[in-house]
Backbone as JSON Lines, residues from 0, in Angstrom:
{"i":0,"aa":"M","n":[82.24,106.04,97.93],"ca":[84.14,105.87,97.62],"c":[84.43,106.41,96.49]}
{"i":1,"aa":"V","n":[86.02,107.39,96.68],"ca":[85.85,107.95,95.63],"c":[87.41,107.08,94.44]}
{"i":2,"aa":"S","n":[86.98,107.32,93.6],"ca":[88.09,105.97,92.71],"c":[89.22,107.05,92.3]}
{"i":3,"aa":"V","n":[90.39,107.27,92.45],"ca":[91.6,107.3,91.72],"c":[92.38,106.76,90.75]}
{"i":4,"aa":"S","n":[92.6,107.09,89.86],"ca":[93.56,106.88,88.52],"c":[94.42,107.65,88.15]}
{"i":5,"aa":"I","n":[95.89,106.78,88.65],"ca":[97.32,107.66,88.21],"c":[97.63,106.93,86.87]}
{"i":6,"aa":"D","n":[98.35,107.8,85.87],"ca":[98.35,107.36,84.89],"c":[100.18,106.98,84.92]}
{"i":7,"aa":"F","n":[100.85,106.67,84.14],"ca":[101.82,106.32,84.53],"c":[102.92,106.26,83.04]}
{"i":8,"aa":"I","n":[103.48,107.36,83.14],"ca":[104.17,107.31,81.16],"c":[105.41,106.62,81.39]}
{"i":9,"aa":"E","n":[106.15,105.45,80.64],"ca":[107.16,104.79,81.12],"c":[108.28,105.86,80.07]}
{"i":10,"aa":"L","n":[109.63,106.75,80.27],"ca":[110.27,106.91,79.7],"c":[111.32,106.49,79.32]}
{"i":11,"aa":"R","n":[111.63,105.63,79.71],"ca":[113.15,104.64,79.49],"c":[112.51,103.77,78.11]}
{"i":12,"aa":"K","n":[113.76,104.13,76.69],"ca":[113.81,103.12,76.2],"c":[114.22,102.24,76.07]}
{"i":13,"aa":"E","n":[114.83,101.68,77.35],"ca":[114.88,100.23,77.81],"c":[115.33,99.57,78.51]}
{"i":14,"aa":"P","n":[114.11,98.27,78.76],"ca":[114.5,97.66,80.63],"c":[115.0,98.04,81.05]}
{"i":15,"aa":"R","n":[114.75,97.95,82.56],"ca":[116.05,97.72,83.6],"c":[115.72,96.9,84.26]}
{"i":16,"aa":"A","n":[116.97,96.01,85.02],"ca":[117.12,95.07,85.25],"c":[116.99,95.42,86.87]}
{"i":17,"aa":"V","n":[116.35,94.58,88.15],"ca":[116.22,94.6,89.38],"c":[118.12,94.08,89.58]}
{"i":18,"aa":"A","n":[118.67,94.84,91.02],"ca":[120.0,95.2,91.39],"c":[119.83,95.02,93.13]}
{"i":19,"aa":"Q","n":[121.06,94.83,93.67],"ca":[121.0,95.27,95.2],"c":[122.57,95.06,95.08]}
{"i":20,"aa":"R","n":[123.4,95.64,94.34],"ca":[124.68,95.85,94.39],"c":[125.04,97.37,94.4]}
{"i":21,"aa":"T","n":[125.87,96.85,95.79],"ca":[126.17,98.46,96.69],"c":[127.78,98.96,95.44]}
{"i":22,"aa":"V","n":[127.87,100.2,95.35],"ca":[128.42,100.98,94.67],"c":[129.63,101.87,95.48]}
{"i":23,"aa":"C","n":[130.34,102.2,95.02],"ca":[131.32,103.54,95.03],"c":[130.44,104.91,94.56]}
{"i":24,"aa":"I","n":[130.15,105.63,94.89],"ca":[129.93,107.2,94.06],"c":[130.77,108.13,94.53]}
{"i":25,"aa":"A","n":[131.15,108.19,93.45],"ca":[132.56,109.48,93.98],"c":[131.59,110.93,92.97]}
{"i":26,"aa":"C","n":[131.82,112.2,93.54],"ca":[131.28,113.22,93.71],"c":[132.76,114.61,93.79]}
{"i":27,"aa":"D","n":[132.29,114.99,91.97],"ca":[133.66,116.05,92.07],"c":[133.16,117.16,91.78]}
{"i":28,"aa":"G","n":[133.14,118.51,92.54],"ca":[132.73,119.78,92.48],"c":[133.02,120.75,93.29]}
{"i":29,"aa":"P","n":[132.38,122.0,93.39],"ca":[133.02,122.76,94.17],"c":[132.54,122.68,95.7]}
{"i":30,"aa":"A","n":[131.28,122.12,95.88],"ca":[130.36,121.42,97.23],"c":[131.15,120.58,97.78]}
{"i":31,"aa":"Q","n":[131.6,119.54,96.76],"ca":[132.16,117.79,97.53],"c":[133.0,117.56,96.3]}
{"i":32,"aa":"T","n":[134.29,118.48,96.64],"ca":[135.31,117.54,95.3],"c":[136.0,116.45,96.42]}
{"i":33,"aa":"G","n":[136.39,115.64,95.57],"ca":[136.45,114.6,95.99],"c":[136.02,113.62,96.96]}
{"i":34,"aa":"S","n":[134.83,114.04,97.75],"ca":[134.13,113.11,98.43],"c":[133.54,111.86,97.58]}
{"i":35,"aa":"R","n":[133.2,110.79,98.73],"ca":[133.03,109.61,98.14],"c":[131.95,109.0,98.98]}
{"i":36,"aa":"L","n":[130.73,108.01,98.45],"ca":[129.81,107.85,99.67],"c":[129.35,106.2,98.79]}
{"i":37,"aa":"E","n":[128.99,105.41,99.68],"ca":[128.21,104.09,98.84],"c":[126.55,104.81,98.79]}
{"i":38,"aa":"G","n":[126.18,103.57,97.94],"ca":[124.76,103.82,97.18],"c":[124.66,102.3,97.11]}
{"i":39,"aa":"V","n":[123.4,101.71,97.4],"ca":[122.98,100.62,96.48],"c":[121.9,101.21,95.35]}
{"i":40,"aa":"V","n":[122.46,100.34,93.96],"ca":[121.92,100.03,92.97],"c":[120.55,99.29,93.17]}
{"i":41,"aa":"V","n":[119.47,100.14,93.1],"ca":[117.76,99.12,93.27],"c":[117.23,98.24,91.56]}
{"i":42,"aa":"D","n":[117.9,99.12,90.37],"ca":[117.83,98.91,89.28],"c":[118.38,99.76,88.57]}
{"i":43,"aa":"H","n":[118.79,98.9,87.52],"ca":[119.84,99.43,86.2],"c":[119.4,99.03,84.99]}
{"i":44,"aa":"G","n":[119.87,100.02,83.9],"ca":[119.81,99.24,82.17],"c":[120.8,100.14,81.74]}
{"i":45,"aa":"P","n":[120.9,100.04,80.13],"ca":[121.64,100.62,79.53],"c":[121.62,102.32,79.48]}
{"i":46,"aa":"G","n":[120.54,102.76,79.88],"ca":[120.5,104.63,79.86],"c":[120.96,105.25,81.13]}
{"i":47,"aa":"G","n":[120.61,104.16,82.28],"ca":[120.8,104.81,84.0],"c":[120.41,103.93,85.09]}
{"i":48,"aa":"A","n":[120.04,104.69,86.18],"ca":[120.23,103.85,87.61],"c":[119.4,104.08,88.51]}
{"i":49,"aa":"G","n":[118.65,103.38,89.0],"ca":[118.03,103.82,90.27],"c":[118.8,103.53,91.91]}
{"i":50,"aa":"L","n":[119.37,104.27,92.15],"ca":[120.01,103.85,93.54],"c":[119.08,104.44,94.76]}
{"i":51,"aa":"L","n":[119.89,104.27,96.09],"ca":[119.25,104.13,97.04],"c":[120.06,104.47,98.06]}
{"i":52,"aa":"M","n":[119.77,105.77,98.64],"ca":[121.59,107.15,99.12],"c":[121.1,107.26,100.32]}
{"i":53,"aa":"S","n":[122.25,107.73,101.14],"ca":[121.92,108.57,102.41],"c":[122.07,110.21,102.14]}
{"i":54,"aa":"H","n":[122.43,110.8,101.2],"ca":[122.7,111.77,100.48],"c":[121.86,111.94,99.7]}
{"i":55,"aa":"P","n":[121.02,113.59,99.42],"ca":[119.93,113.84,98.83],"c":[121.13,115.13,97.55]}
{"i":56,"aa":"Y","n":[121.57,114.41,96.33],"ca":[122.13,115.09,95.69],"c":[121.43,116.09,94.84]}
{"i":57,"aa":"T","n":[121.9,117.19,94.11],"ca":[121.12,117.93,93.65],"c":[120.68,117.29,92.3]}
{"i":58,"aa":"L","n":[119.66,117.95,91.19],"ca":[119.55,117.24,90.33],"c":[120.8,118.23,89.27]}
{"i":59,"aa":"N","n":[120.64,117.38,87.89],"ca":[122.16,117.45,87.0],"c":[123.28,117.49,87.69]}
{"i":60,"aa":"R","n":[123.5,116.93,88.43],"ca":[124.84,116.54,89.73],"c":[125.72,115.59,88.68]}
{"i":61,"aa":"V","n":[127.05,115.8,88.54],"ca":[127.44,114.51,87.85],"c":[128.27,114.25,89.14]}
{"i":62,"aa":"L","n":[128.05,112.28,89.05],"ca":[128.62,111.52,89.74],"c":[129.27,110.7,88.92]}
{"i":63,"aa":"T","n":[129.92,109.94,89.99],"ca":[130.72,108.55,88.71],"c":[130.93,107.71,89.72]}
{"i":64,"aa":"L","n":[130.05,106.58,89.05],"ca":[129.63,105.26,89.53],"c":[130.58,103.95,89.65]}
{"i":65,"aa":"E","n":[131.07,103.56,90.58],"ca":[132.19,102.79,90.62],"c":[131.94,101.73,90.76]}
{"i":66,"aa":"G","n":[132.03,100.07,90.18],"ca":[131.44,99.31,90.77],"c":[130.24,98.36,90.18]}
{"i":67,"aa":"L","n":[130.05,99.29,89.84],"ca":[128.3,99.04,88.71],"c":[128.44,97.96,87.5]}
{"i":68,"aa":"H","n":[129.78,98.75,86.51],"ca":[129.73,97.84,84.87],"c":[131.4,97.32,85.14]}
{"i":69,"aa":"A","n":[131.69,96.09,84.5],"ca":[133.0,95.21,84.92],"c":[133.73,96.29,83.8]}
{"i":70,"aa":"D","n":[132.95,96.97,83.21],"ca":[134.5,97.79,82.35],"c":[134.67,99.01,82.54]}
{"i":71,"aa":"G","n":[134.43,99.28,84.05],"ca":[134.95,100.8,84.88],"c":[134.22,101.29,85.12]}
{"i":72,"aa":"A","n":[134.34,102.46,85.84],"ca":[133.11,103.53,86.72],"c":[132.88,104.41,85.15]}
{"i":73,"aa":"R","n":[131.14,104.48,85.83],"ca":[130.72,105.19,84.7],"c":[129.98,106.47,85.32]}
{"i":74,"aa":"S","n":[130.01,107.35,84.47],"ca":[129.55,109.19,84.75],"c":[128.12,109.6,84.78]}
{"i":75,"aa":"A","n":[127.2,109.35,85.56],"ca":[125.84,109.77,85.28],"c":[125.09,111.31,85.47]}
{"i":76,"aa":"H","n":[124.59,112.19,85.09],"ca":[123.79,113.05,85.6],"c":[122.27,112.5,86.35]}
{"i":77,"aa":"V","n":[122.51,113.06,88.0],"ca":[121.37,113.04,88.62],"c":[119.9,113.7,87.73]}
{"i":78,"aa":"R","n":[119.11,112.96,87.75],"ca":[117.8,113.14,86.97],"c":[116.62,113.46,88.14]}
{"i":79,"aa":"W","n":[116.49,112.78,88.97],"ca":[115.53,113.26,89.9],"c":[115.94,112.21,91.47]}
{"i":80,"aa":"V","n":[115.07,113.22,92.95],"ca":[115.52,112.47,93.73],"c":[114.28,112.43,94.66]}
{"i":81,"aa":"R","n":[113.63,111.86,95.17],"ca":[112.56,111.31,96.1],"c":[113.02,111.03,97.3]}
{"i":82,"aa":"R","n":[112.96,111.52,98.48],"ca":[113.12,111.3,99.77],"c":[111.99,109.6,100.11]}
{"i":83,"aa":"T","n":[112.67,108.93,100.84],"ca":[112.33,107.67,101.25],"c":[111.82,107.85,102.89]}
{"i":84,"aa":"R","n":[111.44,106.85,104.08],"ca":[111.55,107.28,104.98],"c":[112.64,107.3,105.58]}
{"i":85,"aa":"T","n":[114.03,106.45,105.46],"ca":[115.22,107.0,105.95],"c":[116.15,107.18,104.69]}
{"i":86,"aa":"Q","n":[115.86,107.24,103.91],"ca":[117.44,107.31,102.81],"c":[116.33,108.35,101.56]}
{"i":87,"aa":"Y","n":[117.68,108.34,100.59],"ca":[116.89,108.8,98.86],"c":[116.58,107.91,98.24]}
{"i":88,"aa":"R","n":[116.03,108.08,97.7],"ca":[115.99,107.11,96.12],"c":[116.54,108.04,95.02]}
{"i":89,"aa":"V","n":[117.34,107.86,94.26],"ca":[118.25,108.77,93.25],"c":[118.25,108.14,91.9]}
{"i":90,"aa":"G","n":[117.21,109.11,90.74],"ca":[117.6,108.26,89.26],"c":[118.62,108.9,88.59]}
{"i":91,"aa":"V","n":[119.47,108.29,87.75],"ca":[121.01,109.14,87.22],"c":[120.62,108.17,85.44]}
{"i":92,"aa":"E","n":[121.07,109.25,84.97],"ca":[121.17,108.57,83.55],"c":[122.91,109.33,83.06]}
{"i":93,"aa":"F","n":[123.23,107.93,82.62],"ca":[124.59,107.74,82.05],"c":[124.96,108.67,80.73]}
{"i":94,"aa":"V","n":[125.97,109.28,81.03],"ca":[126.5,110.46,80.08],"c":[127.24,109.52,78.75]}
{"i":95,"aa":"G","n":[126.66,110.02,78.1],"ca":[127.32,109.71,76.69],"c":[126.39,108.54,76.11]}
{"i":96,"aa":"V","n":[124.99,108.24,76.47],"ca":[124.46,107.3,76.19],"c":[123.66,107.69,75.08]}
């Protein structure tokens, strides 16, 4: 029997809160000017959020998340994308944090 150990390095500076909130995601840019999709926030913190989405956005793409914070929409950069069985898990970092 082979034993495998995987080290995990936490890169977040602040802990994340678990959430199940649907947000509206607006994406501006040459490929999808004005497109709007919905995504589900899985977890979030002061510096970013983890989303479940039906669309795999490219890295560093700027998205606007509406409905996550009471103080209005937040812009965020896509930092990583992973395919699940039926959707995409997308990690974003808020702009200006």
